[in-house]
Residue, then its C-alpha position, 0 to 999 in steps of 0.5 A: m340375535k345370534f343370526v341378525f349379528i352373524s348376517i352384520l359382520a358378514l356385510a362388514i367383511f367386504s366393507c373397504e373393499a371397493d364395490t366400484s368398476s373404477s382401479s385404483e390409482s397407482e401410489n405414485t399417482a397423485e389424488s384428489i380426495l373431498f370429504i362432504g359431511n357436519s360435524y362428525t367429519y369436522r371435529n377434532g380439527g376434521i377427517d382431512k387434517h388427521l389423514d394428512y398427520l397420518l400421511a406427514g413423514t411418508e412418500h405419500h405426503n404432498e400426493e394427495f389433494i384433501r378438502r372438505a365440505a363439512k359444515g353442523k348438522y347438516h345431510l346429504y340433500t343440504h349440501w346438495n342445496d349449498p352453493e359454497t359445496k356445489l362449486l368445491l365438488q366442480s372445482k376439480k375432477w376428484d379422484k375419491i369421494v368421502l358421502q357422509e349423512y347426517s349421524s342418524g340419516p339414514l334410519k329416520e329418514t331413509e327415503e331422503f338420504q338414499e334420493y340425495a346419495k344417488l343425486w351427488a353419484k351422479e353429479i360426481r361421475t358426471i364431473n369425473k367418471n372414474a372418481e370413486i365414492f365411498l360412504y362414511s357409516t358413523w358410530n351410535y350414539k353412545n345411548s342407543p348401541g345395535m344403532e350401528d348396524s342399522l346403521y351399515v346396512e342402509y349405507t350397505k344398501v344405497s353402496k351396491q345402488i350406486k357402486a361406491s365402498v361403505v368405510p365401517v367406520g360405526m363397525l369399528w367403534k363398535q368392536l372398540r367399545s369395551r376397550i377404549n372410549l371414544y366418545d365426546g361427552d354428548g355421547a355424540h361425536p367423537n372426541r381426540k382418539g374417536t376423529f384419530v381412530t377414524a382416521c386411520l380406518f380411512y387412511e386403509c380404506l383409502f389408500k390400501l396401506d398397512v396405518r401401522k407403518t406411519k410415523n406419531t405426527d399427531p400433536f396432541l396425542p401420545d404416541s402410546d395411544q397412537r400406536k394403539l390406535k392404528k394396530w386396531a384400525h389396521d387388525f378391523n380392516l385385515l378382517s374385512l379383508k380376509 
């Protein structure tokens, strides 16, 4: 078991580093970002809105154009067959696209997950060959510890096949499990703090910027919580870059 834990941690160390040939955008270049996912993406206002809050008051605000295609219980294959998602994808050359599979999808429907991740990658790069793809590796159900490790393994396997980066949100949640509750009452979805800290990690991974330097602009979380969650996300990401 110790060997398995070390192996998982070793994988996580390189999570936010791009496994893609696309060069990172200049800080002064406007970027467009699209999230494709489900309730793990849109709960509590959505990761996109939380990123907008984090960007508020910084020199980068209004430079990035962030949208989402997220519907309850959607898989990547459901989005593939959804005209609204396809139209949004085709509406412009998105610079960065985040793909999130259904919570347990990579484990219960592994082949399907792999198939549609590849289809999405091909479609995305047909529209913009330089687009950066990020895979949103989610967390375990509260009563299923260890699920996040298996999810991360599956997301990492696919990332190598489609030249994408993995944002290891589930591994961050695992590290914070003894410090704070990030779950909503159903033991699956994120509460406000869960969505906020997830957005903090995305901020660091997408923009390569220090989230601790952002202003506390979330209207529903105390300043003390925002500072604490930003620090934890930053420290986790800093470890991954060493």
